[in-house]
C-alpha angles and dihedrals in degrees: 000000000000111000116244117273119245093244092062129084094288086090121055123209091247093052100039106128090201089081088077097047094099093055088046092054092049092050093049090050091051090052093049089053090052093049092054093045086055092050100047098038084078091057090053094053102031094103095063089039091055091047094049096046095037090238124163122228089259090054093048088050089057089061089072093035092054089051092051097044091057090041094056097040093054097039097079092052090050091044089058089050094048089053091060111029142029111321092191095058089046089053091048092052090050094054095049093049098046093045092055089046088053091053088048088053090067093049091058116122099183139033095254093052090050090049091053092050093049088053091051087054087053091056086053094050093045090063089050102042103070096034103056100055091040089053090052093047089052092053100045130049127242096266093055100040095089091058095039096048090045089057091047094047091045083081089070097072092033094049093044092051092047086051090059091045095047091046093047093046094049090047092052095041099044103017083223122104092205093078089062087072098035094061092056098060104070099050093041092054089048092051091048093053090054091058093063087066094053121103121228119235113263119273122219117285090256107048103209091163097062092042095055121097120243109271119167091191089069089064094046088058085070090075086067090067103093095211090049097049096041091048092049088053093048093047091047090062090045091049091051090054096043094046093052095045093044094052100038109030099083090056090043092053092047100042103030103028097036096236121155125253090259094049096046092051115020100029092042087050096052092046091049094044091052096048093040094050094046091047095047093051092042094051093051096045094047092047092053093044094052097040097094093047098038113026094198093049095124092060092043091055091048095050097047091051095051096043091052091047092063099071092036094060088050090047092051091063096059102033114099122230138289086030091053089069088069091049090048092051092050093047093051089045090056095046093050095045085084098057104080096038093044096054093041087058090054091047094047101044097046120074117238091250089064104026101107089046088047092055088045096053089048088052090051093049102042094045097043093055098023130042094000089072104025100076097053091037091055090038089055090048089053095047090056097043103039121122137182089277103029136059092211092234092120092076091051091056090056086062087049094055093049089053090056094054091050093047090052095053091047091052092053093061091057095065095084093058102044102085094052093042093051090049093051092052092048092051091050091052092050089051091055094049100258117150102255141141108244117228120242096236123106126254117307119253088213127085117266122265119245127350 
């Protein structure tokens, strides 16, 4: 017999956990903001750090790469955990750990110690990364996920911009880069403690997820889902580009374009935040609106944004300021237009029983081949092309723009598979007792996903 759905009499109005979903959404958005503040504050203060520790641009790029390598290696293990046990407790653990590691970054008195602290931050974020979007996907149905995940991922540009602002402000106020990390620890620990008091959404009456044995091969079968694998490939090219731009743009604006410290960090952060937030929300809303008319709309929106971003990044390097601010806004807008649709694709084509692991595998792929390598690669290019008046970063941004164009072309080819892959995942969830709306299509000719 099929277990009762969660919208039936099994849940009374007074005990319905969905009443707290809005607060949970706001809390997850706040945590995502904090995570990206922590990531990008390093970019805002990397120049004085490099000067104090005598580090080359390639070495400074490895600070972000070290964080991402640890992040992506630990993410699959935490994704398996999140599919079986409390996601909120895992998120609380991640926030406390990474906040303590952020404070430890400010205590570092050598390059190696700082690198180790950033790797510890990566362990914390690895616990958070797969659990949060899977938690939101568990709380909200397919037809709302584009909008909800767009709201959630709008925290990326906002948090990144706030990281530039916090780093620049602490540097201006204290003339000491260490305070940019110290100020992050107390609020992060407090937010983490709040998470331990949150309740997870209900599982189906028969919890086949928790009962199953760990089997990494189950997650690797996700790569056989066309929409999943194509989306991972497109997001990898996008992540390479965003990682390189986010880390090196402040220095490029200061050294090559002659902007002040405040303009290259705070003003850049504000422009990037506005463009990123508007783009993330726009991408999710448009993807949802067009979904009934164009089943592959999430892929189409992603592809158009990435393809348009390619010439805009090129144009940014030859446009004088203040006009270049407009080009920068447009370029960042196109980069982040992919965020909501791309993550909605991941949520929709992966069954609930594998969803945290699906996000974890995506994290592993896009960071291994994306922003884990782009900062040191661009730094290496800059080290070999710098002159007395140029940082050499401009040549690296040419590579970034090419990656965007390739990513857009890849994304376009995923549209034809999305409707069928979404239907298969929805049927799989219904068979396991999750509260879903079954699609009208007939049975799938393809093999089932998961156990």
